[in-house]
N, C-alpha and C positions, 0 to 999 in steps of 0.2 A: 722158307718164310709164313706162318700163315696171315693170312689178313682177311677182314672184317669189313662188308660192304655194308655199312650205315644210312644208306641213302633211299629212297623209295623212286623208280621209276619215273622218268617225264612222259606222259602218255596226254593226248588229245583224249578232253573230256576230262581227267584225272581230276581228284576233289582238291579245293581250293578254299582260302579263308569267305565264309561270304561275303559278296560283293566284289572278291577282286576279280579280275581278268579271266575268262577260261584260258585252260592250255588248249593251243591250237596248233599240232604236228601236220605238214604236209610235205608231199615232194612237189620241190619247184622245180630240179633238173633231173632228167634220168643218163643212163649212158646210152641207151638205145638212138634217145633223140638229139642229146646235145654230149656225148660223150664224158660224162660226168654225172655221180648221183651227188646232189645236193639237196637237202630239207629245207623246208620255211618252217619257223620258228616263231609263234606269238606265245608270249605267255606274260606275266605280273613278275614284278622280281622278289614276292613272298612266294614263290611256286614251287610245290615239294619240299625236298629236304633243304631249306635256305639259311640264312644268318641274315639276322637284324641289325643296325648300324642303329647308332643312337639317334643319329638322323631320323631314322622311322619315325619318332614320336615326339622331338624337337629343334626347330628351326634352331641353325647358328651350332647344333652338336654335330659330330664328326660323321662323313660320310664314311665308308666302306674302305674309299682307297687312302683314305688319309689316316688310318690303322695303321701301327707296326703288323708286320707279317707272323710276330712272336704270338700274338693275339690266339693266330689259328691254328695253332699247332701243340701239344703237349701231354702229360700225362692223365690219365684218367683218375678224377678220384666219385666214384661212381656210387650215389645212393639208390637202394632197392626201396619205393614208397610205391610198391604195386599193393599193398592192402588199403590204402587211400581210397576210398569212394570213387565212382566214377561221377563228377561233377563237386567233389569234394576239394576241400585247403589242403595244400601240404604247409605244413604252420614251422614254425621256426623248432620248434621240439622236432621236427622229424629230421630236420638237418642238423640238432646238437654237435653232433659227432662228429661233422666233416673238418679235417687238416686247414690250415693255413696254405694258401694258393702258394706262396713260394717264398715266405719269409721266417720260417721257423722249421724245424724238423731235425734230424740226424744227419751228418755228414753221409753224403752217397746217398741219399733217397731224397725223392721227390717233396719240395717244398723244402729244401735245405739252397740256401743262397748258392748258384754254379748248377743246381739242378735243375731239368726242365722245368715250365710250370705248370702247375695243374691247370685241369677244365674241370668243372664240374658239370656231372650227368646226374641227370634223374629218371630214372627208370622206372617209370609209369605204368605199363603192360600197356599200353593205348593203341602201338603199334596193330596189334590185333584187332582191331576196329576200323583199320584202314579204309575207305571208299564207303562204310556206311553211317546209317546218321548217329549210331550211336559212338562215331569217332570227336562227338561236338559237345560230348559231355565226359567231357577229360577234368583232372585233376588239375589247381594251378597253386601257382604261391598269393599266400596271404603276403600282404605288406610288410611285416616285422621277417619275415623266412628270406625276403628278398634283401632287406637290409643285412640281416647274418650271412649272406651271400656276399654283400661287396664290404664287410666288415673284416670279413675272413681274408679279403686280399683280390677274390677271384674276376679277372677279366673277360671271361667266358665261360657261360652257361647252356648247355641243351638239354633238351629232351625228348623223349618219343611221345606228342603232344602237340595238336593245332598251336597253342599257345602256351603261355607262362601265366598270362590273365583268362575268367572265364570266358568261354564263348558263350551267346546264343544264337539261338537261329536266325534273328531278326538282325545279330549285329553285323557290322560291315566296318573295316577299317578307315572309312571315312566318318562313324562315330567318334573318333576319338577327337581331343580337342586340341587342335595344333599348337604347340608351342611356338611361339612368335618371338619371343627374345633371350631363348637359351637357359630359361628358367622350367620346373617343374610343368608336364604339359595339364595336369589336372583335370583331368579327365577322368575317362573309366577306366583305365588301365595301369594301376598304382604301380606294380610288378615291372611292368615296361619303365616306367617314369624313375622307378628308383635307380634299377639295374643299369639304364641307359644314360641315365643324369650322371652316373659314376662312371662313364667310359667303359660300359660290360657289353661285350655283344651277345646276342641271344641266337641261340640254333635250335631251330622250331621242324616238327617234322620228322625225327629219326627214325632209323628201325634196326631191328635187329640187336638191339642193347644187353637183350640176353648171354650175345656171344662176349660181350665187354664182362659183365656179371659173372660167369661161369669162368673164365680168366682170371677176375681179379679178384674171386671166392678161391679158386685155386692155389693163391698166392704168387701172382705174376702181375707186373706193370703193365699195362695198355697205354701205347701212344694213339695219341689221335690226329688227324689231317680234317683241318673243317675249312681249307680256302675255298672263298667265293669267286664269282667270275669278276674279272677288272673290269670295271664301270664306272669309270669317273661321276662322282659327286651321286653315287648311288644310295638310298636310304636302305637297300637289301639285295640280295642276289640269290640266285640257288647254287648248291657246293654239291662239291661230291666228297661225302664224307666218308672215310676210311679208317680203318685200325688195323693195330697189331702188336701183338705179346712182346714183349723185349725183352731181351736174355738178361740176367740180373747185371750181369758189368758192365750194360752200357749206361745206367744209372750209377755210377760208381766211382767218377771223377775223382781225381783228389780234392780235398777239402780245401776249400779258397783259404789264404792265408789271414790269423785273424790282424785287423785294423788295430795300430798304436793312436795315441793320446795325439802325441806329437805329429804323425804322419795327417789326421784330420787336422788340427787345430794349423797346419801347413797348406791344409786343400782350402781350409776355410778364409783363411788370409788373404789367397791367391784369386778366389772367389769375391771377396770384396771388393779387392783392390781393382780387379778388372771390371767391376760394377762403377766403382766410382771415376775410375779413368773413361767410363763410357768405350771399353775397348770391347767392341762387338765379338770379333774371335775371338780371344782369350775367355771372354765369358761363357759363350755359348761350348766351347771346347771342354769345356768344365763336366758338361752335362751328357750323361746318357742317352743313345737315342730316343731308349724307351723312357725318359723322365717324365715327369706330370707336374702340373705345379698349379697350385689355389690360391688364389691372390683375394684377398676379402673386395679391393674397390672395383673387381672388373666385373660386366655383369653374368661372365660365364668362366666356370671352370675350362682350362686350356690342356687337353688330353695328350699334348704330344711338344716334343722340343720346336719342331717344325712349324707348331700354331703357335708356341710363344715368340719365336726367331720372327714369323710375319709382323704382328704384333709389335715389336720391339722396332723392327724397320719402321713401321709407318709412325711410330713415336719420334724415330731421330730425322725422318721425314718431314713431321711436321715442327721442329724445330726445338724437340726434344732434347736436353742434355742431364746430366747429373752435375750438379757443383758442390755439394758437400755429403760425405757419408759417413758416419761416426757410427761404430761398433761397442755395444759395452753388455753386462749383463750375461757374458757368453757362458754356457753350459755344453760339454760334452758328455753322452752316453754309450759307452764302448759295448757291442752287441754283436761280438764274434768280426766277422768277414762286411759286417754293416756296424754303421754306427749313425746319431741323432745327435747334429748340432744346434744347439738355439741361441739367439742372441737378440737383444733388443736392438733396432736399427732405426735411427734419426736420418731423416735422408731430408736435403732440399734439391729439387729439380729447376731446370728453366723449361715452362713448359710449354713453349711456343717461342715464333720468333721475335716478337714484339716485348720479349724480354719477362713477360708474366710468369712469376714462382710458386710453388706450391712446395709446402713443410708436410713430412709424414713422421709420426714416433710408432714405430709397430713392431711386434712381434715376430720373430723369422725362425720356421724349424726347416733343417734341410737334412735329409738323408743323406749317407754317402754311403757308397760300398766297393767292395774290392772288385776291378773289373778283370775279364781273363788276362789281359796281357800284367797284371801287377798292380796297376795302377789305379787312382782310385777316382770314382766318376758320381757326380749327383745323380740321383733318382728320382729325387723328389723335393719337391721346393712349396711352403707352405706361407704366404704372408698373412698376418691376420692383426686385426687393430689390438693394439698393446693397451692392458688394463691397468688405468690411472689409482 
């Protein structure tokens, strides 16, 4: 099987983002003197081909080790933007033809539920300038293009350039106005803010994307692997980016069975009942490990089930309990193996051990999907203010 190496080699003195730590690699031990060869490595978290975690531009946003491993592997959706001028913007018009990342498409094809998620690659051609001053003059994503990527459902995007935002010789990562509360950073890196703010990882300094381009142009699907070093709390880390063309049969699993209205209603009823009973185990068992959450009362989006479970446990520890939960104005939209359930939910909770209460009347939207075992799991929950 053919494999493509999409990583730049790590070497002492290699190019880094202006102001980042220099890369230093030296011999620490030798066979002759110590019985084994060991290198000493000194580098920044964004050295070479690397992944940016949302934490890179927002305090309170997810670190690399808090993200599901599924984000770092998938099928390439590559866009050839080599006609964009050096230092020019990649616009929403350049990306208008990209397919949804994983919620639509043909059975057995990437983008269809049950198939591998897609990872967006932007082929700028800048890798040819690696190691020169010209590498700083790279195409970059305008804000509308970054938003389009998010709207199409992508949780990972990579490119063969230094950054998804413009780079000037005097810029440094320290120039970013660090996010202190989980909101947009509001500095000079809008593409980073939009992508990271929506839980999207960013992979920079890829190389060899012409190999992926040729394979996809020839009709092959290409699988990507972009796994970072396992560094707890990391804002980013070097990766070994590799890819391989896939035989057609690999991407043709049996299409998941469509959901019925009765199944969705039963799943929603179970979820509401578990919440109303403050039954932690039953409630979280209803969610996929890859589920995401957006709650308007919270200061930040919760990008994973584990993050929500942590918040839930902190509520319980403080004395929070559900006293009443009423569901009304329910609606179900069936979309094959996925369904959208929405309802108006009125809730009264005890917020502390002193008996304080809080009431809310909100609109909740939950996306259910058929799991590989045939059951139904919640993939996304969005709680928003209810229009009056």
